[in-house]
N, C-alpha and C positions, 0 to 999 in steps of 0.2 A: 732476492733481486726485485727491486721496486718496477711493480706494475705501469707506474709511470714511465718510466723509460721509454719501454715498448709502446707505450700510449702515445707518447709524442713523437715517434718512428711513424705509427699509424695515421698520425691524423694528418703527417705531412702526404703520406703516400696515397690517401683518400683524394685528396687534389687531382692527383695523375690516373687515377682509375674509380670505375664506377664496380667495381668487383668488391664485395664482402670481404675484410681482410683481417685475422683477429689473430690472439695466441690464446693457447690453452697451457693449463700448468700439468704438472706430474699428478694431480688428483683428478684430471679432466673439467676443470673448473676454468671458467673463459675468463682470464685474467685481462684484456686488451682487446678491442673492438671497433671497428670504423662507425658499428651502430652501436650506440652505448648502452641500447635497451637488451642485449644477449650478454653483458658484461657479469657476471656472477652465475649464469647457465650453467650446468652439470651436465658433461659429456662424458659417464664412465664408461661406456660402451667402448671410447677410445682409448683407454686405460692399457688395456691389454692389446690391443690392436698395435698400438705405435710403439708398447714396449718389444712385443716380439718380433715386429717386423724388421728382418735384413734390410732392407730397402728402406732410405730415410724418408722418401716421399711414399706417402700412403694415398690411394683415393676411394673414397666412398660413394655413395650413391651420388651426393649433391656437392661433393666438396674435393678439394685436394690438400693433403695435410704435408707438411716437411719439418721434423723434426730440427732442433738447433742443436748446434754442437754441444757436448757433455762432457762431465769429467768420469760419469761411470757407465756400465751398461746401458742402464735406463734412461728412458728423456728426461731432461726436467723440462724441458718447453718444445710446442711445436706451434709452426705458425698455418694457419687456413687460409684458402683462398676459396670462395664461391666458386662452382663450377668444376667439371671433371676434363676438359678440353686441353689442346695444347697451350692456348693461350695462359687457361688456369695455373698450370703448370710453370709456365714462363715467368708469371706474377708472382707465384709461392717461392720459387727460387731466387728472383730478385729479392723479394720480402727478407727470405729468410738469411741472407747474405748482408743485407742493411741492420735487422735487428741481432745478426751475429757480432757486428761488430760495434753495436750501440751495449751488447750485452759483457761483451771482452772489456770494453773503455769502463763500463760503471764498475764491473767486477776487481780489473787492477787499478782502479781510482780507491774503491773501499780497501782492497785488500793492501793495498801502498800507505794510505793512512793508519789503517793497524797496525800494520808494523814499526810505523814513525812510531806509534805510541807504545808500543811493545817496548822498541829500544830505549826510548826516554824513560818511562817508568821501569826499569830492569826488567821486563817480563818478558826476554828471550837472552838464551846462553851467548854469551859472546863468540862463540865457533859456531852458529848458526846464522848469524848474521849476514856472512857473505853469501853462505848457501841461501837463503831465504832470498835475499837480493839479486841472487842469479837466475831465481826462479824467478821472480818478478821482471827481471832484466831493467834491474832500477840500478844507476852508478853510484858506488860505493864511496869512490875519491871524489867527491865534488864540495867543493867551498859552502857550508850550509849556516846561515846563524839562527841562533834561537831565543827569540821573544817571548816570555812571558808576561801575561795580559792578567791583573786581579784587580777584581774591581773591586772597589771602595764606598762602603756607607748601603748600596745598596746594590742587587743583581738583577740581570735581565737575560731571558735566553736568546733572545732576537741578537745580542753582543756577537755571538759564533755568524749569524746572517751578515751583521753589517762588516767583520773582517773578511766573512768571504766574499763579498764585494770589493775590497781592499785588492786582497790576493789574488786574482783569475785566472793565472796560470794552475790549474789543476794535476797538474802533472809534475810540477817543480818545486812547489809553494803547497803548504799543509795546516789546516786550522784545527786545531785539535781540540777539546771541550776534555778537561784533566778532572774538574768538579764542579760543584755552583758556582763557584767564584772565579775560579783560574782556566784560562784559558790559553794553550802554547800554539805560536804560529813558528813553523821552520821552513825559514824562506831560502832558497838557491840565492847564491851571491856570486858575485865575480872573486876572481885573488888576488884583486889589489883593491877591493873595499877596504875605508877608511873607517875608522869608529866614527868621524862625523858623517857618514852616510848613516850608519848604521842608527847614531840619534836621529838624523831627518826622516828615516822611517819610523821608531817608535813615536815621533812628534805628532806626524802623519795620523798614525793609530788613535791615541790620544784625542787630539782634536776632533777627530770623526766619530770616535764613540761620544764624547761628550756634546756635539752640536746634534748626533741626531737622538743619543737616546738619555742624556743630561745625565751621563753616570761618571764618577768621578773615578780614573784610572793609576793604577801603579804599575811601573813597566820594566822588569830586568832585563837585562840582556848577556846574556854567555859570551865567551868567547868562540869566534868564527870557527865551525869544524870543518876540519878537513876529509877526514871519514865518518861515513855510519855510527861506528863502533864509538867517537866521541861525543853524539848527540848526548847521550845520557850526562855525561860530564858539562856540558853547554849548558844543560836543562837545570843541573844541582847550581850550577854557577847564577844561573838566572836567579835564582828560587834565594842563593846567600846573598844577592845582591839587593833583594827586595827587602829582606830581615835585617840586613844591615844599616839599610837606609832609614829604615824606619827607627832604630836605636840612635843611630851617630847624627841625622839631618833630615829631619821630619819635615822638611819644605821643599825636596827634591821628588817628583814624581817617575821620573826616569833617572835611571842609572846601569852604567855598565860594572860589569864584575874587574876589570883591570883599573877603572878609576877608584875602587873603592879605599885605594891608600892604605893607611894603617889599623884603620876599621874592620879591613877585613881577617886580619890579623887576630884583633883583639877577639872579634867574634867567636872564630875556631879554638880559644884557649880555654880549660877547665877553670871552672870558677874556684874551686881552692887554689889557684895560681895566682889568680887574679888578686884572691884576699892577702894573701901572702906578700904580693907585690905592693899595695898600699898600705899594710901595718909596716912594711920597711921603708916607704917613700917618706910618710908621716909619722915618724918617731914622737915626735913632740906631742901633737895634737892629732886628733882624726879628721879627716875631713870634713866630716860632718861638722866640727864647728865651726867653719864659717857661713856667717850668712847670706843670706840672697843675693843683697846690696854688694859685700864682698864679691861674689863670684859674677854677678854680672861687671860688675868692675874687671875682673881676670879675662871675661871673652872677649868683653872688646878692647882690653889689651892684644891680647890673642890677635882681635880680627885686623887691627891696626897695625900688625907686624912689629911687635914690641915696641914701638915709636910713642913715646911720653907726649912730647909735644901734639901729636893729631889725637891722640886717645884722648888726656885731657879737654881738647876741642869739642871734640865727638861727647864728651860725659857734661860738658857747658860747666864745668870746673876749672881753677886755676892750677897750673902745672905744681904747684908746689904740692894743691891736696892731694892730686896723685899719688906724687911722691910719699907724700904721708902713709897712703892706703899703702903701697908698694912694701913701705918698710914694716908697718903692721903685718902685713901678710907673712913675711919674712919671718918676723918674730915666731907668729904662730906655728908656721910651718918647716921654717928654718930654711925653705929655698925663696932666694932672689930671683925674681921673674926677669930682670932685667939681664939676668947672663943665660947669655942664648941654650948652655946646656940643663939648666935648671926650668926652663921654660921649656924646655921639650920633654921631661919628665912629668912636671907638673900638668902639661895637655894632656900627655898619654892616661894620666892619672887620673884627671875628670871622664875620659873617654871608658878608661876601666870601669870606673863608679858608675856611669851613666848606663855599660854593660850590665854588671850587677844588679841594676836597680829592673833592668827591663827582664832579666831571665827568674827575680824576685816577683814581678808584676804577672809574668806568665803561670805560675806556681800558685796563686791565691786564685 
């Protein structure tokens, strides 16, 4: 429990009364007080007095104490007010109500964030999710979107603060630090939230971090979870989205798992199966026999929807020159890219090759 939470409440109450108000913990230490010079003092004699007292209100020679709500038999915190008169007791009781509220809010917020982190990182049993959600009064069946923000090139711990400034609804939206570079945002969304809205949120995240901290980010978006149990899957999907886009579309910074297309399937294939596929497709010659100029021509042909005239215009070459190159590719590989079926096979093969190369680079 942060003493700053208590101190914030006490500072507000300080303007309403001239009485000394403060909080001590179970070790007898003054952790918050309207008189800052007293903070840090040790009142060891109060430990046994407050722990063994049946009545939560304890009056000493010059102060009135009231213990705050606690899970155990002994007290965790107690508020104190200067004086022993009825006015002191009244102020002490009101202060206890305010501080208890702050304490409960802080603990619920902290516990909910920890709960969410345990779910997405698979640190809680599926059967315990419902039980824990009920204890925290946390709605299980609610639409939530998961955004994985990965800092690229450099990292800054202030990124968490920036994200907290964007997502201010602390009871429904959670900003969770996973490691040095990765931060997850779990945001409650409406039932009819479209993919465009999720991209809009992600673009706002990207732009804010870039303008405030000059940090480049990659953002993966999982499918919207309808239940708390689905958050772990949504988080894994956001991770896959980032990994897949790094392999197949390096120009994108934001990607939704549902928009990964065939790259998602290839990424989940065993490497041995990918190697077999390439050997079967390129029976005449290996794909490695194609030089960079030829590969560039092929990619441009795909970008222009297999349109020979448009591709030749973009390449600044004569139409017949492009046709000659396509014929050369056909002789080398046995695949005619002007035929739709052959073009699909070749496109998939290029993606499989890129995937294998990325796996090899990771192993080095």
